[in-house]
C-alpha positions, 0 to 999 in steps of 0.5 A, a space after each residue: 510544544 513544537 512538533 518535530 519533523 519526519 523524513 524518509 531515509 529508506 524504503 523497500 518493496 516486494 510487489 507483483 511487478 518487482 521483487 525489490 524497490 528498484 525493480 518495482 519503480 522501473 516497472 511502474 515507469 515502463 507501465 508493466 502489468 502484474 496481472 496473470 493467471 493464478 498459480 497459487 491454487 486451482 482457480 478452475 471453478 472461480 469467476 476470476 482466474 487471475 490476480 497480481 501475484 509476486 513473481 518467482 517467489 521462493 521463501 527459501 531464497 530469503 529464509 532457512 527452511 525452519 524459519 520459513 515454516 514459522 511464517 505465513 506468506 504475508 509475514 515473509 513479504 513484510 520481513 523481506 520489504 523491511 530488510 531492504 528498507 533497513 539496509 537502504 537506510 543504513 540504520 544498523 551500520 550507523 548503530 542507532 539506539 535500538 531502544 528508540 526504534 519502533 515498528 508499526 505495520 499494517 495488514 488488512 487481513 493477515 495470515 489468510 493462507 495459514 488460517 485457510 490451510 489449518 481450518 481445511 485440515 481440521 475439516 478433513 480430519 473427522 474433527 480431530 483437532 490436529 492444529 500446527 503449534 504455529 497456527 495462531 502466531 503465523 496467522 495474527 496480523 500483528 506478528 509481522 512487526 513482532 518478527 521484525 523487532 525480534 530480528 533486529 532488536 528494536 525495542 520502540 513502539 511496536 503494533 499493527 494497524 488494521 483498517 482494511 485497505 487503508 491499513 498501511 497508510 494509517 501505519 504511516 500516519 501513526 508513525 509520523 505522529 509518534 515521531 513528531 511527539 518525540 516518542 521514537 527516533 526512527 520507525 520502521 513502517 509499512 504493510 503486507 498482504 497475501 490474500 491470493 488464496 481460494 477464500 480470498 478470491 472466493 470472498 471478493 468474487 462473492 461481493 462482485 468486487 473483482 474484475 472477471 476479465 479472464 480473457 485479458 488479465 493484463 488489461 483487467 485493472 483499468 481505473 477510470 476507464 468506461 469499461 472497468 468491471 472491478 479491481 484485481 487482487 494483488 499481494 506483496 509488501 512495502 516498507 518506509 523508514 520514517 525518522 525524526 529530521 534532526 536525528 537523520 541529519 546527525 547520522 548523515 542519512 540520505 533524506 528522500 522526502 519529508 512526510 509533512 501531512 497525514 489525514 484521516 476521515 470516515 465515510 460513515 456511509 456503507 460497509 463497502 460502497 464509497 460515499 456517492 459524493 466522495 465526502 470522505 475522500 474530500 475530507 481526508 485530502 482536506 485534513 491532510 493538507 491542513 496537517 501539512 500546512 499546504 494549500 491545494 494549489 501547491 500540490 503537484 501529484 496525487 497517487 489516487 486510490 483508483 481501484 478500477 471499481 465503477 463507483 469508487 473511481 467516480 467518487 474520488 475523481 469528483 472529490 479531487 475536482 471539488 477540493 482542488 478547483 481549477 488547480 485540479 486540472 493542473 495536477 498530474 494524477 494516476 493510479 498505480 493499481 492499474 499495474 500492481 492490482 490492489 494490495 489491500 492492507 499493503 496498498 497504502 505503503 507501496 503507493 506512498 513509495 511510488 508517490 515519494 519517488 515522483 519527488 526523487 526522480 521527477 517522473 510520474 508513472 502512468 495509469 495504464 489500460 485506458 481505452 475509453 473515456 467515462 463520461 461520468 468523470 471530468 475529462 479535464 483531469 490528467 490521469 497520466 494515461 498509458 505513458 509516464 510523464 516527466 514532471 518536477 514534483 515538489 509535493 505529492 499526495 497518496 490516497 488510500 480508502 478501505 472497506 468500512 469507510 476508512 480513509 487515509 491520505 499522506 503528503 510528501 514534500 521535497 527537502 
């Protein structure tokens, strides 16, 4: 059986550095940091008092009051990104067969704000169970693709992938495989997360996973820098419209890139720490190259997972050096988490959008906040420190790794 080709025909985003895909990309190129003091709750007693929140967000700008009340912030972000991507792709205007359009979404946590609010309300009510009737449907991680399909009447495959921070990258890979097999013509694919809450920040602080650079939030996310001290929590959503190539051509869709490869692997090592030799990262990139039928020396750019954690940045850098050999030093690599923070389950898709835009615009966003080289990381690797670089990109990859040792990698090609 000959597998079908899969292409990108639209995308949308709402992020800490832009409330749509255009703003997001422009601020990536500028090297804007989305980190700032937390406004969503009182962080006075927390070790970390800053995060990468979505700015100037009012759900009533996107939903009516009744509709907004039925949706967790996580789902609101997802719906907004999906609406932008669907409009960008002209799916509705072109009157596609909605029975052949699916929605596959990733979220590592889901409706954390809703869960926290309802449980705290119950705890303060002398054990009287007065729960909101929308508690469960607002909270569950799979409600976002459900809501998207309800809004547009899409009857194709519909579910959520959950693999911690790799969730939306896994969603992209699942969608790719279903399209290759002819199970759908189009899949609305993405991820969302809204974990900047008291329990989200408190939980990650308890793990010592977050930066505590409260005196200078904007420079706190500093991947590959010697003085990095943890990641910065972010929130938002991204959406990519994946479509079977011949279907896209037939309706005259704009094709931005081809999703040629998807790799998956497991560290099989530790709940939260990466394999010290970067084994899982090496395998996932190798698997992705094989899936795309691409050799290592053909790759131009990698958007790294690069969270700004002491162990993770070293392991991933070592894996790239090992897999790509001498070509590793010709690659233009970066970590856009230096600007957006870590969007957990939504990280994979917003970074995939950044990677495919390097193909569209021939420019690679910077890794900002680099001040001091880390002697544990090969200085010959080109991390695109502090300034965007113009570069023709024909093939771009994006890495995403999650707690539990879940690894996913996607590869885009210029058409």
